[in-house]
C-alpha positions as CSV (number, residue, x, y, z in Angstrom):
1,X,22.4,261.3,135.7
2,X,21.8,262.8,139.0
3,X,22.0,259.2,140.5
4,X,25.1,258.5,138.5
5,X,26.6,261.9,139.9
6,X,25.8,261.2,143.4
7,X,27.7,258.3,143.1
8,X,30.5,259.2,141.6
9,X,30.4,261.9,144.2
10,X,30.4,259.3,147.1
11,X,33.5,257.4,145.6
12,X,35.2,260.5,145.5
13,X,34.2,261.6,149.0
14,X,35.1,258.0,150.2
15,X,38.4,257.7,148.8
16,X,39.3,260.7,149.8
17,X,38.6,260.2,153.5
18,X,40.4,257.0,153.2
19,X,43.5,258.5,151.8
20,X,43.6,261.2,154.4
21,X,43.5,258.9,156.9
22,X,46.1,256.8,155.8
23,X,48.3,259.7,155.3
24,X,47.7,260.3,159.0
25,X,48.8,256.9,159.9
26,X,51.8,257.3,158.0
27,X,52.9,260.6,160.0
28,X,52.0,258.9,162.9
29,X,54.4,256.1,162.5
30,X,56.8,257.6,160.5
31,X,57.2,261.0,160.8
32,X,58.1,264.1,158.1
33,X,61.7,263.5,157.9
34,X,61.6,260.5,155.1
35,X,60.0,263.3,152.9
36,X,63.0,265.4,152.9
37,X,64.6,263.5,149.6
38,X,67.9,265.2,150.7
39,X,67.5,263.0,154.1
40,X,68.9,259.8,153.3
41,X,69.9,258.6,156.6
42,X,66.9,255.8,156.8
43,X,68.5,254.8,153.8
44,X,71.9,254.1,155.1
45,X,71.2,253.8,158.7
46,X,68.8,250.5,157.8
47,X,65.1,250.5,158.9
48,X,64.7,247.3,160.7
49,X,67.1,245.6,158.9
50,X,69.7,246.1,156.3
51,X,67.7,245.6,152.9
52,X,67.0,249.2,152.3
53,X,70.4,249.7,152.3
54,X,70.2,247.8,149.0
55,X,67.4,249.6,147.4
56,X,69.2,252.6,148.0
57,X,72.7,251.7,146.6
58,X,71.0,250.5,143.3
59,X,69.7,253.6,143.1
60,X,72.6,255.1,143.7
61,X,74.8,253.2,141.1
62,X,72.3,253.7,138.3
63,X,71.6,257.3,139.0
64,X,75.7,257.7,138.4
65,X,76.0,255.0,135.5
66,X,75.4,256.2,132.0
67,X,72.0,256.2,130.4
68,X,71.3,253.6,128.2
69,X,68.3,251.1,127.1
70,X,66.7,249.2,128.2
71,X,66.2,251.7,131.2
72,X,67.5,250.9,135.1
73,X,70.1,249.0,134.2
74,X,73.2,249.9,135.6
75,X,76.8,248.7,134.5
76,X,78.1,249.4,137.6
77,X,76.9,246.6,139.6
78,X,77.5,242.7,138.3
79,X,80.0,244.6,136.2
80,X,80.4,244.1,133.1
81,X,77.2,242.6,132.5
82,X,75.1,244.6,134.6
83,X,72.0,244.3,136.6
84,X,68.3,245.7,136.3
85,X,67.8,247.7,139.8
86,X,64.2,246.2,139.5
87,X,66.8,243.3,141.4
88,X,67.9,245.3,143.9
89,X,64.3,246.0,144.8
90,X,65.2,250.1,143.9
91,X,61.1,250.7,142.3
92,X,62.7,251.0,138.5
93,X,59.4,252.6,137.1
94,X,60.2,255.4,139.9
95,X,64.1,255.2,139.1
96,X,63.6,255.6,135.5
97,X,61.2,258.9,136.1
98,X,63.1,260.3,138.8
99,X,66.4,260.2,137.1
100,X,66.3,263.4,135.2
101,X,64.6,265.4,138.0
102,X,67.2,264.1,140.8
103,X,70.1,264.8,138.3
104,X,68.5,268.3,137.7
105,X,68.6,268.9,141.4
106,X,71.8,267.2,142.3
107,X,73.2,266.4,145.8
108,X,71.5,263.8,148.0
109,X,68.2,262.6,146.1
110,X,65.6,259.5,147.6
111,X,62.5,258.8,146.8
112,X,61.5,256.3,149.2
113,X,59.5,258.5,151.6
114,X,57.7,260.2,149.5
115,X,56.5,256.9,147.3
116,X,55.8,255.3,150.7
117,X,53.7,257.9,151.5
118,X,51.8,257.7,148.3
119,X,51.2,254.2,148.9
120,X,49.6,254.6,151.8
121,X,47.3,257.3,150.9
122,X,46.4,255.0,148.0
123,X,46.1,251.8,150.2
124,X,43.8,253.9,152.7
125,X,41.6,255.2,149.7
126,X,40.8,251.8,147.7
127,X,40.3,250.3,151.3
128,X,37.5,252.7,151.8
129,X,36.2,252.3,148.2
130,X,36.5,248.2,148.7
131,X,34.3,249.3,152.2
132,X,32.4,251.4,150.3
133,X,30.9,248.5,147.9
134,X,29.6,246.5,151.0
135,X,27.9,249.2,153.4
136,X,26.4,252.7,152.7
137,X,27.1,254.3,155.8
138,X,30.3,256.9,154.7
139,X,31.5,257.1,158.7
140,X,31.6,253.0,158.7
141,X,33.7,252.9,155.2
142,X,35.9,255.4,156.8
143,X,36.6,253.5,160.1
144,X,37.3,250.4,157.7
145,X,39.5,252.0,155.6
146,X,41.6,251.9,158.8
147,X,41.7,248.1,158.8
148,X,43.5,248.7,155.5
149,X,45.9,251.5,156.3
150,X,47.1,250.0,159.0
151,X,47.3,246.2,158.2
152,X,50.2,244.5,159.9
153,X,51.3,243.7,156.6
154,X,51.8,246.8,155.2
155,X,53.3,248.1,158.4
156,X,55.8,245.2,158.3
157,X,57.0,246.0,154.7
158,X,57.0,249.8,154.6
159,X,60.6,251.0,154.4
160,X,61.9,247.6,155.4
161,X,61.1,246.4,151.6
162,X,60.1,249.9,150.5
163,X,58.6,248.5,147.1
164,X,56.5,245.8,149.1
165,X,54.6,248.9,150.3
166,X,52.5,249.4,147.5
167,X,49.7,246.6,148.5
168,X,46.9,249.2,147.2
169,X,47.7,247.4,144.0
170,X,46.3,244.3,145.1
171,X,43.2,246.4,147.1
172,X,42.5,248.3,143.6
173,X,42.7,244.8,141.7
174,X,40.2,243.5,144.2
175,X,38.3,246.7,143.8
176,X,37.6,246.0,139.7
177,X,36.6,242.7,140.3
178,X,34.2,243.4,142.7
179,X,32.9,246.4,140.7
180,X,33.0,244.3,137.3
181,X,31.1,241.5,139.0
182,X,28.3,243.9,139.8
183,X,28.4,245.4,136.8
184,X,28.9,242.7,134.7
185,X,31.7,244.0,132.8
186,X,35.8,243.6,132.9
187,X,37.2,246.0,130.8
188,X,38.6,248.5,133.4
189,X,41.4,251.0,132.3
190,X,42.2,250.5,136.4
191,X,42.8,246.8,136.3
192,X,45.0,247.4,132.9
193,X,47.2,250.0,134.6
194,X,47.8,248.0,137.8
195,X,49.0,244.8,136.6
196,X,51.1,247.4,134.4
197,X,52.6,249.0,137.4
198,X,52.8,245.9,139.1
199,X,55.9,245.1,136.6
200,X,57.3,248.4,137.3
201,X,57.1,248.3,141.1
202,X,57.9,245.0,142.3
203,X,57.4,241.8,140.1
204,X,55.8,239.8,143.0
205,X,52.6,241.8,142.7
206,X,52.0,240.4,139.1
207,X,51.0,236.8,140.2
208,X,48.5,238.5,142.6
209,X,47.0,241.3,140.6
210,X,47.0,238.9,137.4
211,X,45.5,236.5,139.3
212,X,42.4,239.1,140.5
213,X,42.0,239.7,136.7
214,X,41.9,236.0,136.0
215,X,39.0,235.3,137.9
216,X,37.1,238.4,137.1
217,X,37.9,237.4,133.4
218,X,36.6,234.0,133.9
219,X,33.8,234.5,136.0
220,X,32.8,237.0,133.2
221,X,33.3,234.6,129.9
222,X,31.4,231.9,131.8
223,X,28.3,234.0,132.9
224,X,27.9,236.0,129.3
225,X,29.7,232.6,126.9
226,X,31.7,235.3,125.3
227,X,35.5,234.5,125.2
228,X,36.6,236.6,122.7
229,X,36.9,240.2,124.3
230,X,38.3,239.0,127.8
231,X,40.9,237.1,126.1
232,X,41.9,240.6,123.9
233,X,42.1,242.5,127.3
234,X,44.4,239.8,129.2
235,X,46.5,239.2,125.8
236,X,46.9,243.2,125.2
237,X,47.7,243.8,128.9
238,X,50.3,240.8,129.1
239,X,51.9,242.2,126.3
240,X,51.9,245.7,127.7
241,X,53.5,244.2,130.7
242,X,55.7,242.5,129.2
243,X,57.1,245.4,127.1
244,X,57.5,247.4,129.9
245,X,59.2,245.0,131.8
246,X,61.5,244.6,129.0
247,X,61.9,248.4,128.7
248,X,62.9,248.6,132.5
249,X,65.2,245.7,132.1
250,X,63.5,242.7,134.2
251,X,64.2,240.7,131.0
252,X,68.1,241.6,130.6
253,X,70.6,239.2,130.7
254,X,69.8,235.9,132.8
255,X,69.2,237.1,136.2
256,X,67.8,234.1,137.5
257,X,70.4,233.3,140.7
258,X,70.3,234.9,144.0
259,X,70.7,233.2,147.3
260,X,70.7,229.6,148.6
261,X,66.7,229.4,149.7
262,X,64.9,227.8,147.1
263,X,60.9,227.8,147.2
264,X,59.6,226.4,149.9
265,X,61.9,228.1,152.5
266,X,60.1,231.1,152.9
267,X,57.1,229.9,152.8
268,X,53.8,230.3,155.1
269,X,53.2,228.4,158.4
270,X,49.7,227.5,159.1
271,X,49.7,229.6,162.3
272,X,50.2,232.7,160.3
273,X,47.1,234.4,160.7
274,X,47.1,234.5,164.2
275,X,50.8,234.9,164.7
276,X,51.7,238.3,165.7
277,X,55.9,237.6,165.3
278,X,56.9,240.1,163.1
279,X,61.0,240.8,162.6
280,X,63.3,241.2,164.9
281,X,61.3,240.2,167.7
282,X,58.1,243.1,167.0
283,X,55.1,241.8,168.4
284,X,51.8,243.3,166.6
285,X,49.3,241.9,169.3
286,X,49.0,243.3,172.7
287,X,46.9,240.0,173.9
288,X,48.2,237.7,171.5
289,X,51.4,235.3,172.2
290,X,54.2,235.2,169.8
291,X,53.8,231.6,167.8
292,X,56.9,229.2,166.9
293,X,58.3,229.3,163.4
294,X,60.2,227.2,161.0
295,X,63.3,228.7,158.5
296,X,61.9,231.6,156.5
297,X,58.4,231.6,157.8
298,X,58.9,235.2,159.1
299,X,59.0,236.6,155.4
300,X,55.2,235.2,155.1
301,X,54.2,236.9,158.0
302,X,50.2,237.4,157.6
303,X,49.0,238.3,160.9
304,X,45.3,239.7,160.5
305,X,44.9,242.0,163.8
306,X,42.6,240.9,167.1
307,X,39.8,243.1,165.6
308,X,39.6,240.8,162.2
309,X,40.1,237.8,163.8
310,X,37.1,238.4,166.4
311,X,34.9,240.0,163.2
312,X,35.5,237.0,161.1
313,X,33.9,234.1,162.6
314,X,31.2,236.5,163.6
315,X,30.6,237.6,160.2
316,X,30.9,233.7,158.9
317,X,28.0,232.9,161.5
318,X,26.0,235.6,160.0
319,X,26.7,234.8,156.6
320,X,26.1,231.1,156.9
321,X,22.6,230.6,155.0
322,X,24.3,232.9,152.2
323,X,28.0,231.4,152.1
324,X,27.9,228.5,149.6
325,X,25.9,230.9,147.3
326,X,28.9,233.7,147.6
327,X,31.5,231.1,147.2
328,X,29.3,229.6,144.0
329,X,28.9,232.5,142.2
330,X,33.1,233.8,142.9
331,X,33.9,230.1,141.9
332,X,36.8,231.5,140.0
333,X,38.2,233.8,142.6
334,X,37.9,231.0,145.3
335,X,39.9,228.7,142.7
336,X,42.7,231.5,141.9
337,X,42.9,232.2,145.5
338,X,43.0,228.2,146.6
339,X,46.0,228.0,144.0
340,X,48.1,231.1,145.8
341,X,47.4,229.8,149.6
342,X,48.6,226.4,147.9
343,X,51.8,228.4,146.3
344,X,52.0,230.5,149.7
345,X,52.2,227.5,152.1
346,X,54.5,225.6,149.7
347,X,55.1,222.1,149.2
348,X,57.1,222.3,152.8
349,X,54.0,222.6,154.9
350,X,54.7,223.8,158.5
351,X,52.6,224.6,162.1
352,X,54.4,226.3,164.5
353,X,57.9,225.0,165.5
354,X,57.5,222.0,163.3
355,X,57.3,220.8,159.6
356,X,54.8,218.4,159.1
357,X,55.5,217.1,155.9
358,X,57.7,218.2,152.8
359,X,55.7,216.7,149.6
360,X,57.5,215.7,147.0
361,X,58.2,218.3,144.0
362,X,60.1,217.9,140.8
363,X,63.2,219.5,140.9
364,X,62.2,221.5,137.4
365,X,59.5,222.9,139.5
366,X,61.3,223.7,142.4
367,X,63.8,225.7,140.2
368,X,60.6,227.7,138.1
369,X,58.8,228.2,141.3
370,X,62.0,229.7,143.0
371,X,61.6,232.6,140.7
372,X,59.3,233.5,143.0
373,X,61.2,232.2,146.1
374,X,59.3,234.0,148.7
375,X,55.9,232.4,148.1
376,X,54.3,233.1,151.1
377,X,53.9,236.9,150.2
378,X,51.0,235.4,147.5
379,X,48.6,235.1,150.1
380,X,48.2,238.6,150.3
381,X,45.3,238.8,147.9
382,X,43.6,236.3,150.1
383,X,44.7,237.9,153.1
384,X,43.1,241.2,152.4
385,X,39.8,239.8,151.0
386,X,39.7,237.9,154.5
387,X,39.6,241.4,156.0
388,X,36.8,243.0,153.7
389,X,34.6,240.0,154.8
390,X,35.3,240.8,157.9
391,X,34.0,244.5,157.5
392,X,31.3,242.9,154.8
393,X,30.0,240.8,157.6
394,X,30.0,243.6,160.6
395,X,28.6,246.1,158.3
396,X,25.2,243.8,157.5
397,X,24.6,243.4,161.2
398,X,21.9,245.5,163.2
399,X,23.7,249.2,163.9
400,X,26.6,248.0,161.8
401,X,28.4,251.5,162.4
402,X,28.8,250.4,165.8
403,X,30.4,246.9,165.5
404,X,32.8,248.3,162.7
405,X,34.0,251.2,164.6
406,X,34.2,249.0,167.7
407,X,36.2,246.1,165.6
408,X,38.5,249.1,164.5
409,X,39.7,250.1,167.7
410,X,40.1,246.6,169.4
411,X,42.7,246.0,165.9
412,X,43.8,249.6,166.6
413,X,44.4,249.0,170.4
414,X,46.0,245.2,169.7
415,X,48.3,246.5,166.9
416,X,49.6,249.9,168.7
417,X,52.6,248.5,170.3
418,X,53.8,247.3,167.0
419,X,53.1,251.0,165.7
420,X,55.6,252.5,168.5
421,X,58.1,250.1,168.1
422,X,58.3,251.0,164.0
423,X,57.8,254.4,164.9
424,X,60.8,254.5,167.3
425,X,62.9,252.3,164.6
426,X,62.3,255.3,162.1
427,X,63.8,257.6,164.6
428,X,66.8,255.5,165.2
429,X,67.1,254.7,161.5
430,X,67.7,258.6,161.4
431,X,70.8,258.1,163.1
432,X,74.1,257.1,161.2
433,X,74.2,254.0,163.9
434,X,71.3,252.3,163.4
435,X,73.5,249.3,161.5
436,X,76.8,250.7,161.9
437,X,79.2,250.2,159.3
438,X,82.2,247.7,159.6
439,X,84.4,249.8,157.5
440,X,86.1,251.1,159.8
441,X,90.0,251.4,159.1
442,X,91.5,254.3,157.8
443,X,92.2,251.6,154.9
444,X,88.8,252.2,153.3
445,X,90.0,256.1,153.1
446,X,92.8,255.1,151.2
447,X,90.7,252.7,148.9
448,X,88.0,254.9,147.6
449,X,89.9,256.0,145.0
450,X,89.9,252.4,143.0
451,X,87.8,252.9,140.1
452,X,86.9,248.9,140.4
453,X,86.1,246.7,143.2
454,X,86.4,243.0,142.9
455,X,84.9,240.5,144.7
456,X,87.1,237.3,144.2
457,X,85.5,235.0,146.5
458,X,82.3,235.1,148.2
459,X,79.7,237.6,148.8
460,X,81.7,239.6,151.6
461,X,80.8,240.6,154.9
462,X,78.9,243.9,155.6
463,X,77.9,243.4,151.9
464,X,75.3,246.3,151.8
465,X,77.9,248.7,153.6
466,X,80.5,247.8,150.9
467,X,77.9,248.4,147.7
468,X,77.2,251.8,149.6
469,X,81.3,252.1,149.3
470,X,81.6,251.4,146.1
471,X,78.3,253.7,145.0
472,X,79.5,256.4,146.7
473,X,83.0,256.3,145.1
474,X,82.3,256.0,141.9
475,X,83.1,252.7,141.5
476,X,81.7,249.4,139.2
477,X,81.9,246.0,141.2
478,X,81.5,242.4,139.4
479,X,79.6,241.9,143.1
480,X,75.8,242.0,142.1
481,X,74.8,243.0,145.4
482,X,71.0,242.0,144.2
483,X,68.5,239.7,144.5
484,X,68.8,237.9,141.3
485,X,72.0,237.8,139.3
486,X,73.9,235.0,137.0
487,X,75.2,232.9,139.4
488,X,77.4,231.2,137.0
489,X,78.5,234.3,135.2
490,X,79.7,235.6,138.2
491,X,81.9,232.1,139.5
492,X,83.2,232.1,135.7
493,X,84.5,235.4,136.0
494,X,85.6,234.6,139.6
495,X,87.8,231.7,138.2
496,X,89.5,234.1,135.7
497,X,90.2,236.6,138.3
498,X,91.9,233.9,140.0
499,X,93.6,232.9,137.0
500,X,95.3,236.4,136.3
501,X,96.0,236.6,140.0
502,X,98.2,233.0,140.1
503,X,100.0,234.8,136.7
504,X,100.7,238.1,138.5
505,X,98.4,240.1,137.1
506,X,96.8,243.1,138.4
507,X,94.8,245.7,137.5
508,X,95.9,248.8,139.0
509,X,93.0,250.4,139.2
510,X,91.1,247.9,141.0
511,X,90.7,246.7,144.4
512,X,90.3,242.8,145.0
513,X,88.6,241.7,148.1
514,X,88.6,237.8,149.3
515,X,85.8,236.4,152.3
516,X,87.6,233.2,153.0
517,X,91.6,233.6,154.2
518,X,92.6,230.4,152.9
519,X,91.5,231.8,149.1
520,X,93.1,234.7,150.0
521,X,96.6,232.9,151.2
522,X,96.4,230.8,147.8
523,X,96.3,233.8,145.9
524,X,98.5,236.3,147.1
525,X,101.9,234.9,146.6
526,X,102.3,235.9,143.3
527,X,101.2,239.9,143.7
528,X,102.6,240.5,147.1
529,X,104.9,242.5,146.1
530,X,103.0,244.4,143.9
531,X,99.7,245.5,146.3
532,X,99.2,246.3,150.4
533,X,98.1,242.5,150.9
534,X,96.3,241.7,154.3
535,X,93.6,241.4,156.7
536,X,91.2,244.4,157.5
537,X,88.9,243.9,160.4
538,X,85.9,245.8,161.8
539,X,87.0,247.3,165.4
540,X,85.0,244.7,167.1
541,X,86.4,241.9,165.2
542,X,83.0,240.3,164.2
543,X,83.7,241.2,160.2
544,X,87.1,240.8,158.0
545,X,88.5,241.2,155.2
546,X,91.1,239.8,152.4
547,X,92.4,242.3,150.3
548,X,94.8,243.1,147.4
549,X,95.2,246.7,147.4
550,X,97.5,247.0,144.0
551,X,99.6,251.0,144.6
552,X,99.4,250.6,148.3
553,X,102.1,248.4,149.1
554,X,104.5,250.2,151.5
555,X,101.6,252.1,153.1
556,X,101.0,251.8,157.0
557,X,97.4,251.7,158.3
558,X,95.7,251.6,161.8
559,X,95.4,248.7,164.2
560,X,92.6,247.0,162.2
561,X,94.7,246.1,159.4
562,X,97.2,243.1,159.2
563,X,99.7,243.1,156.4
564,X,100.5,239.8,154.8
565,X,104.3,239.0,155.3
566,X,106.1,236.3,157.0
567,X,104.9,237.5,160.5
568,X,101.1,237.1,159.3
569,X,99.4,234.6,161.6
570,X,98.0,231.2,160.9
571,X,94.2,230.7,161.7
572,X,92.3,227.2,161.6
573,X,90.3,226.7,158.5
574,X,86.3,227.7,159.6
575,X,85.2,224.4,158.4
576,X,82.2,222.3,159.8
577,X,80.6,219.4,158.5
578,X,79.2,215.8,160.4
579,X,83.3,215.5,161.4
580,X,84.8,218.8,162.0
581,X,83.7,221.8,163.9
582,X,85.4,225.3,162.8
583,X,88.3,223.4,161.9
584,X,88.9,220.9,164.9
585,X,88.2,217.2,164.5
586,X,85.6,216.2,166.7
587,X,86.6,212.6,167.6
588,X,89.8,213.4,169.2
589,X,89.9,217.1,169.3
590,X,94.0,216.8,168.6
591,X,93.6,217.4,164.9
592,X,93.1,220.5,163.1
593,X,92.8,221.8,159.3
594,X,94.1,224.7,157.6
595,X,93.4,225.5,154.1
596,X,96.4,224.4,151.3
597,X,98.2,227.1,150.3
598,X,102.1,228.1,149.8
599,X,102.2,230.4,153.1
600,X,100.5,227.9,155.1
601,X,103.0,225.1,154.2
602,X,106.1,227.4,154.8
603,X,104.9,227.7,158.4
604,X,103.7,224.5,158.8
605,X,106.5,222.3,157.2
606,X,109.6,221.4,159.6
607,X,107.7,223.3,162.4
608,X,107.8,221.4,165.6
609,X,105.4,223.5,167.7
610,X,102.0,225.4,167.1
611,X,102.0,228.5,169.3
612,X,98.8,230.9,170.4
613,X,98.6,232.8,173.8
614,X,102.0,232.0,174.9
615,X,101.7,228.3,175.0
616,X,103.3,225.8,172.5
617,X,101.7,222.8,171.1
618,X,103.8,220.0,169.7
619,X,103.1,218.9,166.3
620,X,102.5,215.1,166.0
621,X,101.7,214.8,162.6
622,X,101.3,216.8,159.3
623,X,99.0,215.0,157.0
624,X,98.4,216.4,153.1
625,X,96.4,213.7,151.4
626,X,93.6,215.4,151.5
627,X,93.8,217.6,148.3
628,X,93.3,221.3,149.2
629,X,94.1,220.5,152.9
630,X,96.5,220.6,155.7
631,X,95.4,218.4,158.5
632,X,97.8,218.9,161.7
633,X,97.9,216.5,164.7
634,X,98.8,218.2,168.2
635,X,99.6,217.4,171.6
636,X,96.8,219.2,173.0
637,X,93.8,217.8,175.1
638,X,91.1,220.1,173.2
639,X,92.2,222.1,170.0
640,X,88.7,224.1,170.5
641,X,91.1,226.7,172.6
642,X,92.8,227.6,169.3
643,X,89.4,228.8,167.8
644,X,89.9,232.3,166.5
645,X,93.2,232.6,167.7
646,X,96.3,234.1,165.8
647,X,98.8,231.3,165.4
648,X,102.6,231.1,165.0
649,X,105.2,228.0,164.6
650,X,108.3,227.2,166.1
């Protein structure tokens, strides 16, 4: 009994030390500002990239939407079908639990700061417990916990993809695995809870935690020759996970599409473990240079840090006599790790800046695997096991605490530039102009009173600020602003909207947005007298929206707005393929193209000149044989000078 109490006390001390050290890391990097629930500046400003704006907008839509079942479904996005905020990465379990609290408190309420702080505490706590399984020294385990709480993949994700900061789920699953192997058991309530929580935080954790769970159950079943109880445990855990996922809306609708990148694009480069290049040029090493990457390799960032990279070969050499035996004992864990690694590398095998091979996969498998299309993330259980192996190897050396401390010092010194850059990025994200909105025209103030925002064609420029605009003004929108949605249903709805506009039908409480000018010009004619129609740009001209705003006809807005009418300018179609470059035929550079529309035909038919910048270019030929396009051949040396120009005709 005394021995058990001492063991429990040691476990509590280790967890507390690791958690405290990790909390200190959090405050050093991110400060206290994110813990103010009424401070959403870093959510709106964007941290490192704009994704957190999507996460926060999903919460805002859900918070103001009528409560229903399944929970966490908001009909304000992807209207009228709605979507679960799991697909806006808004941490659905927290959204459901904190909605009553936020409504009681009122005003601005964000939970991303506290969530990340708790994730850091649990990361450090479980990191210390893992170290404690392989080392008796409490100071050494506390130091080792810093290898987990300052993990580059944790720092890279925290606040950038807030829900993916819950990497403690992987550490907790690994802790249960190693405890289970030592104790000859599998029925850990903690392991059951970890798998359950994974679905409520982010579905990407499910294959990671369940892979570790499956390894423990398989090894237990083979060792004891008892399969019944492990099978029941797994079945009950899967059933509970499915029920919670259903209750939180993960199974709601047919949210299976979103984005053009399929499985294989966000794959793990073979240089990932020693490539310190993070997102937006952040370098996680003082000593190692950035390596080249291909496509979406950046999302599979997995730099181990110099301390771990040095310690790993030392640990492997020291364990060379025992290595084969360890691999045999942990055969199931090795097997699931091989699968996770293969999935992370994918069938598109990349090394540095080269694609070495693209292995043939059936289209059905690519579609299935694209459910987890950012497959490089599934390497994380292997990643953290490598970190643990580096620690355990050093712990077995004479004066292991000294070697562990040295490795931690090297690790922290190596990644310190990235920690400082992340700190500076959080300071910047507290300012409103970290990712400045392009919704600068006074038109948007007039448009704030609409009840619905229709995305008629394409995802719009500065889409996430549009999401915040809609959420702040209590609008519903058919745009999903989500990682997953029913793409076919959205396109069908957009086709219905275009058909209605063609018949002159306008919803007076709805703002219509187009991304493509040609489609706008095709749709605007029948409704131009019942709405303000035209182009709205950002101040720097980098973003454009083509809008139909019922009820605002006759209104005059600032210089960022160009109303539609006979004086509205023509622009080249921004079309590029093997023959055309931004609307200019490559072979001659004398022929340009426009999308066919009644407006473009009126302007071009019977016109003799196309004019831009005070110059006139004679029209030699107008060709409309290619359906949907008007091709104009000019007497001009190089029509690329017409790119981005406002054109008129004579």
